[in-house]
C-alpha positions in Angstrom: -3.8 -13.1 11.9 -5.6 -15.3 14.5 -6.6 -12.8 16.7 -8.5 -10.7 13.9 -12.3 -10.1 15.1 -14.6 -11.6 12.2 -16.0 -8.4 11.4 -13.8 -5.4 11.4 -13.1 -2.2 9.1 -9.2 -2.1 8.7 -7.9 0.7 6.1 -5.5 3.4 6.1 -6.2 6.2 7.7 -5.3 9.4 9.9 -6.8 11.5 12.6 -9.1 13.4 9.9 -9.6 11.1 6.8 -10.0 7.3 5.7 -9.1 5.9 2.3 -11.4 3.8 0.5 -10.9 2.3 -3.3 -13.0 2.5 -5.9 -12.3 1.0 -9.8 -13.9 3.1 -12.7 -13.5 3.0 -16.4 -10.5 5.1 -17.8 -13.2 8.1 -19.2 -14.2 8.3 -15.3 -11.2 7.5 -13.7 -8.6 9.5 -15.3 -10.6 13.3 -14.7 -11.6 12.3 -11.3 -7.5 11.7 -10.2 -6.4 14.7 -12.3 -9.4 17.3 -11.0 -9.2 15.6 -7.7 -13.0 15.5 -7.9 -15.6 13.3 -9.4 -16.3 14.6 -13.0 -19.9 15.3 -14.0 -20.1 12.3 -15.8 -19.9 10.2 -12.3 -23.5 10.0 -11.6 -24.7 11.0 -8.4 -27.7 9.9 -7.9 -26.6 5.6 -8.1 -25.6 3.6 -5.5 -21.3 3.7 -5.2 -20.1 1.0 -2.9 -16.4 1.9 -1.7 -14.3 -0.5 0.0 -11.3 0.4 2.5 -9.7 -2.9 1.7 -7.1 -2.8 -1.0 -7.0 -6.0 -1.4 -10.7 -7.0 -1.9 -10.7 -4.2 -4.4 -8.1 -6.3 -6.1 -10.3 -9.3 -5.8 -13.2 -7.0 -7.3 -11.5 -5.6 -10.2 -8.9 -8.3 -11.0 -6.1 -6.5 -10.6 -7.6 -3.6 -12.6 -8.0 -6.2 -15.6 -11.8 -6.1 -15.6 -14.0 -4.1 -18.3 -14.8 -0.8 -17.0 -12.7 -1.6 -14.4 -9.1 -1.0 -15.4 -8.4 2.9 -13.0 -8.3 2.0 -9.7 -8.5 5.0 -7.2 -7.5 5.5 -4.1 -9.9 8.1 -2.6 -9.6 10.0 0.4 -12.6 11.2 3.1 -13.3 12.9 5.9 -13.5 10.4 9.1 -16.5 12.9 9.7 -18.4 11.8 6.6 -17.5 8.0 6.8 -18.7 7.9 10.2 -21.9 9.3 9.6 -22.5 7.0 6.6 -22.1 4.1 9.1 -24.4 5.5 11.8 -27.1 5.9 9.2 -26.3 2.5 7.3 -28.0 -0.6 7.6 -27.2 -4.2 7.0 -28.0 -4.9 3.1 -29.6 -8.4 4.0 -31.5 -9.6 6.8 -29.6 -10.9 9.6 -31.4 -13.1 12.6 -30.4 -11.4 15.7 -29.5 -7.7 14.4 -33.0 -7.0 13.4 -36.1 -7.8 15.1 -37.8 -9.0 12.1 -37.6 -9.4 8.1 -40.4 -6.6 8.2 -38.1 -4.4 10.4 -35.2 -4.9 8.2 -36.9 -3.9 5.3 -38.3 -0.7 6.3 -34.5 0.3 7.4 -33.4 -0.9 4.2 -35.5 1.9 2.6 -35.1 4.6 4.7 -31.1 4.5 5.4 -28.9 6.2 2.9 -25.9 3.8 3.3 -26.0 0.0 3.5 -23.2 -2.6 4.4 -21.6 -5.9 3.2 -19.4 -8.1 5.2 -17.6 -9.7 2.4 -14.3 -12.3 3.3 -11.3 -10.3 3.2 -8.3 -11.5 0.7 -4.9 -12.1 1.0 -2.5 -11.4 -1.4 -3.1 -13.8 -4.3 -7.2 -13.4 -3.7 -8.0 -16.3 -2.0 -10.8 -15.7 1.0 -9.6 -15.3 4.9 -12.0 -16.4 7.5 -12.3 -13.2 8.6 -14.5 -9.9 6.8 -14.2 -6.7 5.4 -16.6 -3.9 5.2 -18.0 -2.6 2.0 -20.0 0.6 2.0 -23.0 1.7 0.1 -23.7 4.9 -0.6 -27.1 6.7 -1.9 -29.1 9.3 -2.0 -27.7 12.4 0.0 -24.8 9.9 0.7 -23.4 9.6 -2.7 -23.9 13.3 -3.3 -21.9 13.8 0.0 -19.1 11.1 -0.9 -18.7 12.8 -4.4 -19.1 16.9 -3.4 -17.7 17.4 0.4 -16.4 14.4 2.2 -13.4 13.7 -0.8 -10.5 15.3 -0.1 -7.9 13.8 -2.2 -8.3 11.3 -5.4 -5.2 9.3 -6.7 -4.8 6.9 -9.2 -3.1 3.9 -7.9 -3.1 1.5 -10.8 0.3 2.0 -11.4 0.8 0.6 -7.7 -1.8 -2.4 -9.0 0.2 -3.7 -11.7 3.5 -3.0 -10.4 2.4 -5.4 -7.4 0.8 -7.8 -9.4 3.5 -7.8 -12.0 5.9 -8.7 -8.7 2.9 -11.5 -8.0 3.1 -13.2 -11.2 6.9 -13.3 -11.0 6.8 -15.1 -7.7 8.0 -11.8 -5.9 5.7 -12.1 -3.4 7.9 -10.0 -0.4 8.4 -7.8 -2.7 4.9 -7.3 -3.7 4.0 -8.0 0.1 5.8 -4.6 1.2 4.1 -2.5 -1.6 0.9 -3.4 -0.2 -0.9 0.0 2.0 -0.7 -0.5 5.6 -4.0 -0.8 7.2 -4.7 -0.9 10.6 -8.1 -1.6 12.7 -10.5 1.5 12.3 -11.6 3.3 15.8 -15.2 3.2 14.5 -16.7 1.7 18.0 -18.9 -1.0 18.2 -21.5 -0.9 15.4 -24.7 -3.3 16.9 -26.8 -2.1 14.3 -24.0 -3.2 11.6 -23.7 -6.6 13.1 -20.2 -5.3 14.5 
């Protein structure tokens, strides 16, 4: 994909929702999918990172093989909530040309209820690609809103993850690729405060 911008949000989305991914231990992930909401044990005060990229999530959780990341959830949230988080987000690190200076970035970071990291996107074999994908960190009011207001649906996609990984391991790359969620550029508009 030679024309992909260096920083771009790509996701499965509808007119009103966007799908993000997280991986949890089964004691958190399974009740969330079963009840279609995060359980009381899900800590709403902690920062939580959501990933619109399925393959970046696979890189992070090792195809659902890493400890406490064995249950992969596809969480459909409102675009209005996601867009609000982006508007109020700050980059997780100082970047020359985006922030006036290091102190200005630190002030922004302290007050922002959301953070953004741009990490290398991954291919089907989880190798880094030359362009980046968004990770969105939510804390405080944004984390609570994500769990209790923005979430529309929670699906356990661990069986799909295992099926794709199994096909890859048996050399059936085309069949594995055909099962990937379709992700297209997300119409967020310019995000100069996030370096995009």
